C-alpha positions in Angstrom: 109.8 78.4 103.0 109.1 82.0 102.5 109.3 84.7 105.2 106.3 87.0 105.6 105.7 90.1 107.7 102.2 90.4 109.0 101.0 93.6 110.6 97.9 93.7 112.9 96.0 96.8 113.8 92.9 97.5 115.9 91.4 100.2 118.1 91.1 99.7 121.8 88.5 101.0 124.2 90.4 104.3 124.7 90.2 104.9 120.9 94.0 104.4 120.5 95.4 102.3 117.7 97.3 99.2 118.7 99.7 97.8 116.2 101.8 94.7 116.2 104.1 93.1 113.5 104.8 89.4 113.4 107.4 87.7 111.2 106.6 84.1 110.3 107.9 81.5 107.9 105.3 79.6 105.8 104.9 78.2 102.3 102.0 80.5 101.3 100.5 83.8 102.2 97.2 82.4 103.7 99.3 80.0 105.8 101.4 82.9 107.0 98.4 85.0 108.0 96.8 82.1 109.9 100.0 81.3 111.8 100.7 84.9 112.6 97.1 85.5 113.7 97.3 82.6 116.1 100.5 84.0 117.6 99.0 87.5 117.9 95.8 86.5 119.5 97.5 84.2 121.9 99.4 87.2 123.3 96.3 89.2 124.1 94.4 89.3 127.3 90.6 89.1 127.6 89.8 92.8 127.3 92.2 93.2 124.3 90.5 90.3 122.5 87.1 91.9 123.2 88.2 95.3 121.8 89.7 93.6 118.7 86.5 91.7 118.0 84.3 94.7 118.6 86.2 97.2 116.5 87.6 94.9 113.9 91.1 93.8 113.0 93.1 95.1 110.1 95.6 92.7 108.7 98.4 93.6 106.3 100.8 91.0 105.0 103.8 91.1 102.7 106.5 88.7 101.6 109.9 89.6 103.0 112.0 86.9 101.3 112.6 83.2 100.6 114.6 81.0 102.9 115.8 77.6 101.7 117.3 75.0 103.9 120.7 75.4 102.2 120.8 79.1 103.0 119.8 78.5 106.6 122.5 75.9 107.0 125.1 78.2 105.5 124.0 81.0 107.8 124.2 78.8 110.8 127.6 77.5 109.9 128.9 81.1 109.4 127.5 82.2 112.8 129.0 79.1 114.6 132.4 79.4 113.0 
């Protein structure tokens, strides 16, 4: 699995820019954007969703790194020991 950092930006009703960054693990960039978008929208209330839909949502995604199961197990063992 690869780790991606997805940044969301939209303008709210007060013309202020709202930004949020979500880190997700996925096998591909489109999968990461979809997963991060679901998490981001789930955290918004009704008015924030309206503002996001009205003014548009800017999405920026980049790959941060690759995580393999062996690396994760080694990190977990090091932290536990």
